[in-house]
N, C-alpha and C positions, 0 to 999 in steps of 0.2 A: 573269420571268426564265426562259429556256429551260433545258433539261437541260444542254446543252453549256456555256452561260454559267455555270451553277451549278457544274459540274464544274471549269471553268477557274478560277473564283473560289476553290474549295476547294484546288486544286493550288497556286495562287499563295500562298494563305494558309499552307499547309504549308511551302512553300519559304522564305517570308519567316521563318517561325518557326525553321527549321533555320539559316538564315543568321544570325539574331539570336543563336542559341545558339552558333554557330561564332565570332561576334565578341564573345563574353562578355568584358568587360574584366577581370573577376576572374580568369579563366583566363589571360589574357595577362599580368597582373601576377605570378601564381604562376609562370608559365613564365619570365619575366624574372628573378625571384628565384632560381629553380633554376639558371638559366644563370650568374648571378653567383656562386652558391655553388660551382658546378663550376669556374669560373675561380679562385676562392679555393683550392679543393682542389688544382688544378694548381700554383698558386704554392707552396703548402705542400710539395707533392711535390718541386718544384724545389729548395726550400731544404733539404729532407731529403737529396736527392741531392748537393747541394753540400757539406753537412756531412759526408756519408759519404766524399766524394772528399777533402775537406780532412783528415779523420781518417787516411785512408790515407797521405797525404803526410807527415803529422806522424809516423806510425809509421815511415815510410821514413827521415825525417830523423833520428829517434832512433837507428835502426840505423846510419846513416852516421856519426853523432856517436860511437857506440860504436866503429866502425871507425877513426875518426880517433884516438881515445884509444889503441886497440890499436896502430896504426901508430906513434904517438908513443912508446909503451913499447918497441916493437920497435927503434926507432931508438936509444933510450938504451942498450938491452941490447947492440946491435951496437957502439956506441961503447965500452962497457965491455969488450967482447971484442975491441976493436981491429979490428972489421970495418966499415971505412968504406964498402965497396961495399953491404953489407946495410943500413947505416944510411941510405945515399942512396936505395936502393930503397924503404925504409919511408917515408921522408920524401916521395918522389914519389907514393906511393899515398895518403899523408895529404893531400897537396895536391889530388889528384883527388877525394878524398871531400869535402873542404872546398868545392871548386868545385860538386860536385853538391848539397851542402847549400845553397849559395847560390842555385842555380837552384830548388831545391825551396822555399826560403823565399819566393822571388819568386812562385812558383805559389800557395803558400799565402796570400800577401798578396792576390793577385788574387782567389782564391776567397773570401776573407774580405770583400773590398770588394763582390763580386758578391752574397755572402750578405747583407751589411748592407743593400744596395739592395733586395734582394728582401724582406727582412724589413720594411723601411720601406714598401714597396709593399703588402705583405701586410697590415700594420697599417692602412694607409690604405684598402685595399679592404674589409677587415673592417669598418672604421668606416662606410664608404659602404653596405655591405650591411645593417648594422644600421639605418642611417637609412632606407634604402629599405624594409626590412621594416616599420618603424613606419608609414611613409607608405602602404605597401601595405595593411596591415591597416585603416588609417584609411579609405583610399579604398574598400576592399571593403565596409566597414561602411556607408559613405555610399551606395554603389551599391545594396547590398541593401535598405537603408532606402528609397531612392528607387524601386527596383523594386517593393517591397511596396506603397508608397504608390500607385504608378501602377496596379498591379493592382486595388487597392481602388477607386480612382477610376474605372477602366474598368468594373469590375463595377457600381458605382453608377450610372454614366451609360449603361451598355449599349453601350459602344463596343469592348469586348474581343472577342477571337475567339470565345469560347464564347457570350457574350451576343449577338453578331451571328448566330451559328448559330441560337440560340434565337429570335431576332426573325424571321429568315427562315423558320424552321419554323412560327412562329405565323402569319406572313403567308400561307404556303402553305395552312395548315389553314383559315384564314379564307376564302381564295379557294375551296377545295374545298367548305366548308360553304355559302357563298353560292350556289355552283353547284348543289349538291344541293337546297338549299331552293327555288331557282327551278325546278328540274326537278320537284320534288314538287308545287309549286303548278301547274305546267303540266299534270301528269298529272291532278290533281284537277279542273282546269277541263275537260279533255277528257272525264273521267269524267262530270261533271255535264251536259255538252252531249250526251251519248249517242254520242259519236264512236266509242267502243269497241264499243258495241252495234251500231251501224251497220256497223262494219267486220267484226264476227263474224256478222252476219245474212246469209242468202242472198237476201233480198228487195232489189229495186232501188227507186228513188224512186217509180215508178208504183205498185208493190205497197203501199208504205207510205201513199201518198195514198188509195188505194182502201180500205185497211183503216181509215184515219181516217174516210173518208166513211161506211163501213158502221157504224162505231161511233157516229157522230153520228146516223145514221138510227135505229139501235136505241134510242138515248137519247130521241130525239123521240117514237118510238112508245110507249116506256114512259111518257113524260110524259103523252101523251094518255090512255093507259089510266088513269093515276092521276087525271087530271082527271075522267074519266068516273065513276070509282069514288067520287070525293069529291063528286060532284054539282055540278061546276063550272058546268054549263049550267042548273041549276035556279034558281028565283026566290028560294028561301029564302036568307036571309043566312048566311054562314059564321061559324063560331065564331071567337072571337079567337085561340085557339090554332092553328086551322087556318090562319087568315090569316097569322099570324106565321111558321109553317113554310113557307108558300108564298112569303112575302117572302124568307126565307133561301135558298130554292131558287133564286129569281129572281136574287138577288145572287150566288150561287155560279156560276150559268150565265153571268151577265154577266162575272164575273171570268175564267172559263175561256175565254170568247170574246174577251176583250180581248187 
């Protein structure tokens, strides 16, 4: 695997790991749960706002009812004082206030109906959120257990990202080791063949052959000298030890010339 191929593989592995983390279902479940809780909070806030508005209308209604009672007393007092004009005006204001009270009661009834609907929806939503939370925690536990089991299996089988990196590192180390061993063996072979000595020497092939010839002549001359000294040409038989040494020298000469 070349450098560019290995780099591309590493980049793809890292991108896949990032995408897998981005698609973590446990995070998605938590996000959905938080969204539902936000919606529930908005519903509760809406109910609180409706309750506040209804309370304001109820306060306004009580004030109008007090005015109705006040105008009713004014009308009675005007009649006692024989002021029919004032009694009429008090009764007209009383009627206006009663009409306003009727409108407010209608608004209060509408708000109460809306509030009841929101409370019912709030209770239903809250029940669904609790159910979803239970399922979410169960699903998260299952996912985390499955993820842990997968990591263990990948580690044992060697197919995980880290084990794959380790395996590739071992393969590259083995390749480099084989290469260095082959190179070392080749260097030893060249050393034994004398290639390095030939490369470092200033002599050419003719010089080396002439040197070899001179060496052979010198050995032959020295051999003849030894033969003369040992009485090789005399008639007396040689000692067994001398014969043995001569035989060894002959064998060594034959081996060198072979």
